[in-house]
C-alpha positions as CSV (number, residue, x, y, z in Angstrom):
1,M,4.1,45.3,80.7
2,S,2.8,41.9,82.0
3,G,0.1,39.8,80.5
4,H,-0.5,36.9,78.1
5,V,-0.9,38.0,74.5
6,T,-2.3,35.6,71.8
7,I,-1.2,35.6,68.2
8,D,-4.7,36.6,67.2
9,A,-4.1,39.8,69.0
10,I,-0.8,40.6,67.4
11,G,0.2,38.2,64.6
12,G,-0.7,37.8,61.0
13,D,-1.9,40.2,58.4
14,A,-5.6,39.6,58.0
15,G,-7.2,42.5,59.8
16,P,-7.2,45.2,62.4
17,R,-5.4,45.0,65.8
18,D,-7.2,43.7,68.9
19,R,-5.5,45.5,71.8
20,S,-7.7,44.0,74.6
21,P,-5.3,41.2,75.9
22,S,-2.4,43.6,76.4
23,A,-1.4,45.4,79.5
24,P,-1.9,49.2,79.4
25,G,1.8,50.0,78.9
26,H,2.2,47.5,76.2
27,A,-0.9,48.6,74.4
28,S,0.3,52.2,74.5
29,L,3.5,51.3,72.8
30,V,1.7,49.4,70.1
31,D,-0.6,52.3,69.6
32,K,2.4,54.6,69.2
33,V,3.8,52.4,66.4
34,G,0.4,52.5,64.7
35,E,0.1,56.2,65.0
36,R,3.6,56.8,63.6
37,L,2.9,54.5,60.7
38,A,-0.4,56.3,60.0
39,G,1.4,59.7,59.9
40,R,4.6,58.7,58.3
41,W,3.6,59.5,54.7
42,Q,0.8,62.0,55.3
43,A,2.9,65.1,55.1
44,E,3.7,64.4,51.5
45,S,1.2,64.7,48.7
46,S,2.3,62.4,45.9
47,L,1.5,59.1,44.3
48,L,4.4,57.5,46.2
49,A,3.0,58.7,49.5
50,A,-0.5,57.5,48.6
51,M,0.8,54.0,47.8
52,C,2.9,53.7,50.9
53,E,0.1,54.9,53.1
54,H,-2.3,52.4,51.4
55,A,0.2,49.6,52.1
56,L,0.8,50.6,55.7
57,V,-2.7,51.8,56.9
58,P,-4.8,50.4,58.3
59,T,-2.1,48.4,59.9
60,G,-1.9,44.6,60.3
61,K,-1.3,43.1,63.7
62,L,2.2,44.7,64.0
63,F,3.8,41.4,65.1
64,R,7.3,42.2,64.0
65,P,7.3,45.6,65.7
66,I,6.0,44.0,68.9
67,L,8.8,41.3,68.7
68,L,11.3,44.1,68.5
69,L,9.8,46.0,71.5
70,E,9.5,42.9,73.6
71,S,13.1,41.8,72.8
72,A,14.3,45.2,73.9
73,C,12.5,44.8,77.2
74,A,13.6,41.2,77.6
75,V,17.2,42.3,77.8
76,G,16.4,45.0,80.3
77,G,16.2,47.9,77.9
78,D,13.8,50.8,77.4
79,A,11.1,50.3,74.7
80,D,10.9,54.0,73.9
81,V,14.5,53.9,72.8
82,V,13.8,51.4,70.1
83,L,10.4,52.7,69.1
84,P,11.6,54.2,65.7
85,A,13.1,50.8,64.9
86,A,9.8,49.1,65.6
87,V,8.2,51.4,63.1
88,G,10.9,50.5,60.6
89,A,10.3,46.8,61.2
90,E,6.8,47.1,60.0
91,C,7.9,49.2,56.9
92,G,10.3,46.4,55.9
93,H,7.7,43.7,56.5
94,V,5.0,45.6,54.4
95,A,7.6,46.2,51.7
96,S,8.0,42.4,51.4
97,L,4.3,42.0,51.2
98,V,4.0,44.5,48.4
99,H,6.6,42.7,46.4
100,D,5.1,39.3,47.2
101,D,1.8,40.4,45.8
102,I,3.5,41.6,42.6
103,I,5.3,38.3,42.2
104,D,2.1,36.3,42.9
105,N,-0.2,38.7,41.0
106,D,-2.5,38.7,44.1
107,D,-5.3,41.2,44.1
108,L,-6.1,41.0,47.8
109,R,-3.9,41.9,50.8
110,R,-5.4,42.2,54.3
111,G,-8.8,41.8,52.9
112,R,-8.6,44.8,50.5
113,P,-7.0,45.6,47.2
114,S,-3.3,45.0,47.1
115,V,-1.0,47.9,46.1
116,Q,-0.2,46.3,42.7
117,F,-3.9,45.8,42.0
118,K,-4.9,49.4,43.0
119,F,-1.9,51.3,41.5
120,G,-0.3,48.8,39.0
121,A,2.7,46.6,39.3
122,D,5.3,49.1,38.2
123,N,4.2,51.7,40.7
124,A,4.0,49.0,43.4
125,I,7.7,48.0,42.9
126,V,8.7,51.6,43.6
127,A,6.5,51.8,46.7
128,G,8.0,48.6,48.0
129,D,11.5,49.9,47.4
130,A,10.6,53.2,49.2
131,L,9.4,51.3,52.3
132,I,12.7,49.3,52.4
133,F,14.7,52.6,52.5
134,D,12.2,53.9,55.1
135,L,13.2,50.9,57.3
136,F,16.8,52.1,57.3
137,A,15.7,55.7,57.9
138,A,13.7,54.6,60.9
139,L,16.6,52.7,62.4
140,A,18.8,55.8,62.1
141,E,16.1,57.8,64.0
142,C,17.1,55.8,67.1
143,R,20.0,58.2,67.5
144,H,17.5,60.7,68.7
145,T,15.9,58.4,71.3
146,G,19.1,57.4,73.1
147,A,20.5,54.4,71.3
148,R,24.3,54.3,71.1
149,P,25.8,55.0,67.6
150,D,27.7,51.7,67.6
151,R,24.5,49.8,68.5
152,I,22.7,51.5,65.6
153,V,25.4,50.4,63.2
154,A,25.2,46.9,64.5
155,A,21.4,46.9,64.0
156,L,21.8,48.2,60.5
157,D,24.2,45.4,59.8
158,V,21.7,42.8,61.1
159,V,18.8,44.3,59.1
160,A,20.9,44.4,55.9
161,R,22.0,40.7,56.3
162,C,18.4,39.6,57.2
163,G,17.1,41.5,54.1
164,I,19.6,39.7,51.9
165,D,18.5,36.4,53.5
166,L,14.9,37.3,52.7
167,C,15.9,37.7,49.0
168,R,17.8,34.4,49.1
169,G,14.7,32.7,50.4
170,Q,12.5,34.3,47.8
171,S,14.9,33.2,45.0
172,L,15.2,29.7,46.4
173,E,11.4,29.4,46.5
174,A,11.2,30.4,42.9
175,E,13.8,27.8,42.0
176,L,11.9,25.1,43.9
177,C,8.6,26.0,42.2
178,E,10.1,26.2,38.7
179,R,11.7,22.7,39.2
180,V,8.6,21.4,41.0
181,D,11.1,20.1,43.6
182,F,9.7,18.3,46.6
183,D,13.0,18.6,48.6
184,L,12.1,18.9,52.2
185,D,15.5,20.2,53.4
186,A,15.5,22.9,50.7
187,Y,12.0,23.9,51.7
188,L,13.0,24.3,55.4
189,T,16.1,26.3,54.3
190,M,13.8,28.5,52.2
191,V,11.5,29.1,55.2
192,K,14.4,30.1,57.5
193,L,15.6,32.6,54.9
194,K,12.3,34.0,53.6
195,T,10.1,34.1,56.7
196,A,12.3,33.8,59.7
197,A,14.7,36.4,58.5
198,L,12.5,39.4,59.3
199,F,11.5,37.8,62.7
200,K,15.2,37.4,63.5
201,G,16.1,40.9,62.3
202,A,13.3,42.4,64.6
203,C,14.4,40.4,67.7
204,E,18.1,41.0,67.3
205,C,17.7,44.7,66.5
206,G,15.5,45.2,69.6
207,A,18.1,43.5,71.8
208,L,21.1,45.3,70.2
209,L,19.6,48.8,70.3
210,A,18.5,48.3,73.9
211,G,22.0,47.3,75.0
212,G,21.6,43.6,75.3
213,E,24.6,41.4,75.9
214,E,25.9,39.2,73.0
215,H,24.5,35.9,74.4
216,M,21.1,37.6,74.8
217,V,21.1,38.8,71.2
218,R,22.2,35.4,70.0
219,A,19.4,33.7,72.0
220,L,16.8,36.0,70.7
221,G,18.0,35.3,67.2
222,T,17.6,31.6,67.7
223,Y,14.2,32.1,69.2
224,A,13.1,34.2,66.2
225,E,14.4,31.7,63.6
226,N,12.4,28.9,65.2
227,L,9.4,31.1,65.7
228,G,9.5,32.1,62.1
229,C,9.6,28.5,61.0
230,A,6.7,27.6,63.2
231,F,4.7,30.6,62.0
232,Q,5.3,29.9,58.3
233,I,4.5,26.2,58.6
234,H,1.3,26.9,60.4
235,D,0.4,29.4,57.7
236,D,1.0,26.6,55.2
237,V,-1.4,24.5,57.1
238,M,-4.0,27.3,57.4
239,S,-3.8,27.9,53.6
240,Y,-5.6,24.5,53.2
241,T,-7.9,24.8,56.2
242,R,-9.0,28.5,56.3
243,D,-10.8,30.6,53.7
244,T,-10.2,33.9,52.0
245,D,-12.1,35.9,54.6
246,V,-9.8,34.6,57.4
247,M,-6.5,34.7,55.5
248,G,-7.0,38.0,53.9
249,K,-5.9,36.7,50.5
250,P,-7.3,34.2,48.0
251,D,-7.2,30.6,49.2
252,T,-6.2,29.5,45.7
253,S,-3.2,31.8,45.6
254,D,-0.7,29.0,46.3
255,I,-2.4,26.8,43.7
256,R,-2.4,29.5,41.0
257,N,1.3,30.1,41.6
258,G,2.4,26.5,41.9
259,R,3.8,27.2,45.3
260,L,5.3,24.2,47.2
261,T,4.0,24.4,50.8
262,L,5.0,21.9,53.5
263,P,1.8,19.8,53.5
264,V,2.2,19.3,49.7
265,I,5.8,18.3,50.1
266,L,5.0,15.9,52.9
267,A,2.1,14.4,51.0
268,Y,4.2,13.9,47.9
269,R,6.9,12.1,49.9
270,T,4.4,9.5,51.2
271,A,1.8,9.4,48.5
272,E,1.1,6.5,46.0
273,P,2.4,7.0,42.5
274,H,-1.0,8.1,41.1
275,D,-1.4,10.7,43.8
276,R,2.2,12.0,43.2
277,L,1.2,12.5,39.5
278,A,-2.0,14.3,40.6
279,I,0.0,16.6,42.9
280,T,2.3,17.5,40.1
281,E,-0.6,18.1,37.7
282,V,-2.3,20.3,40.3
283,L,0.9,22.5,40.6
284,V,1.7,22.8,36.9
285,G,-1.9,22.6,35.5
286,Q,-3.9,25.3,33.9
287,G,-7.4,24.3,35.0
288,D,-9.7,26.0,37.5
289,P,-7.7,26.7,40.6
290,A,-10.6,25.9,42.9
291,A,-11.0,22.4,41.3
292,R,-7.3,21.8,41.5
293,R,-7.3,22.8,45.2
294,S,-10.1,20.4,45.8
295,T,-8.1,17.6,44.3
296,L,-5.1,18.5,46.4
297,M,-7.2,18.6,49.6
298,E,-8.3,15.0,49.0
299,I,-4.7,13.9,48.7
300,L,-3.6,15.8,51.8
301,D,-6.4,14.2,53.8
302,R,-5.5,10.7,52.6
303,T,-1.8,11.1,53.5
304,G,-2.3,12.9,56.8
305,A,0.2,15.5,55.6
306,I,-1.6,18.4,57.3
307,N,-1.3,16.8,60.8
308,V,2.4,15.9,60.2
309,A,3.1,19.6,59.2
310,A,1.3,20.8,62.3
311,E,3.5,18.5,64.4
312,M,6.6,20.0,62.8
313,A,5.4,23.5,63.6
314,R,4.9,22.4,67.2
315,Q,8.5,21.2,67.4
316,Y,9.8,24.5,66.1
317,C,7.6,26.2,68.7
318,E,9.3,24.2,71.5
319,Q,12.8,25.1,70.2
320,A,11.8,28.8,70.2
321,I,10.7,28.7,73.8
322,A,13.7,26.8,74.9
323,A,16.0,29.4,73.4
324,L,14.6,32.0,75.7
325,Q,15.7,30.3,78.9
326,V,19.1,32.1,79.0
327,L,17.3,35.4,79.4
328,P,16.3,36.7,82.8
329,P,12.7,35.9,83.8
330,T,10.6,39.0,82.9
331,P,7.1,39.6,81.7
332,S,8.6,40.3,78.2
333,R,10.3,36.9,78.2
334,E,7.0,35.3,79.1
335,R,5.2,37.1,76.3
336,L,7.8,36.1,73.8
337,A,7.2,32.5,74.8
338,S,3.5,32.9,74.6
339,F,3.9,34.3,71.0
340,A,5.6,31.0,70.0
341,Q,2.9,28.9,71.5
342,A,0.2,31.1,70.0
343,A,1.8,30.9,66.5
344,I,0.7,27.2,66.3
345,D,-2.5,27.6,68.3
346,R,-4.2,29.8,65.6
347,D,-7.4,28.2,64.4
348,R,-6.9,25.8,61.5
């Protein structure tokens, strides 16, 4: 399972997987996750099954399942033992995307109609809930692949806690947006909760189910938290430097929803008073989202906020890589490190 894997091969949610950089054994495991996701709801003929299948298939880049599989291998475990949990990791992630699209009223996800747009918000809520429960069902399936019962219970505990953290982060983001609060520390806390939580849950679950020692599980949790922060901050940067075709969702989504991203917060902290007022008006205004985005882009350029945000992402990347050094040197540890680097090397 050796080889360097870029984030474009496995990360993000914009389009189909590219398996080419992966070694054969690794690619086979990723394919198994994709196959199980594709067949998970096919046996049932119902509206719920149709919605869940629409949300899951075609798959995204399966980054969280891959983090789980690589974490298992990095502690000396068997990836096949944790394969059901890897499937569950994607179910939980997709559930969060379904609910995000309802909250943001986004019509696009992964370049095609979102669940809430295609089936309605009420139905999408139910589909997202079902995928959350499917995450726990998938974890329990690891009892059939050789995981110890006490390790499954510990993994369930991790996932539940990370899920609650995700909800805390979502709630905190809503508070910040409602108050139009440019608090940098609160933003970073929100990112650790909302984005890094699922990364942390995937890595710690993989290590736990594979029999990893406590210090290994803890190290992978630290790695994942920093990786999640680097990943989200870089996504914030990309939301102002990439278009809809690349991101897989409207590039005006953050503007329409008054979302406070890191470049905006950094720009506000250093901007002149008239630019601060303009930033606030962009976030709370009712005009054309494209025009408001254009105004904001001019301010971001003047303040250099995008470059500062990119540097912060780089620092989180370095902390993620450093956390891995307590693990034995393996191809999986190398790949995990490469994921952190690739998270900030995605094209802007």
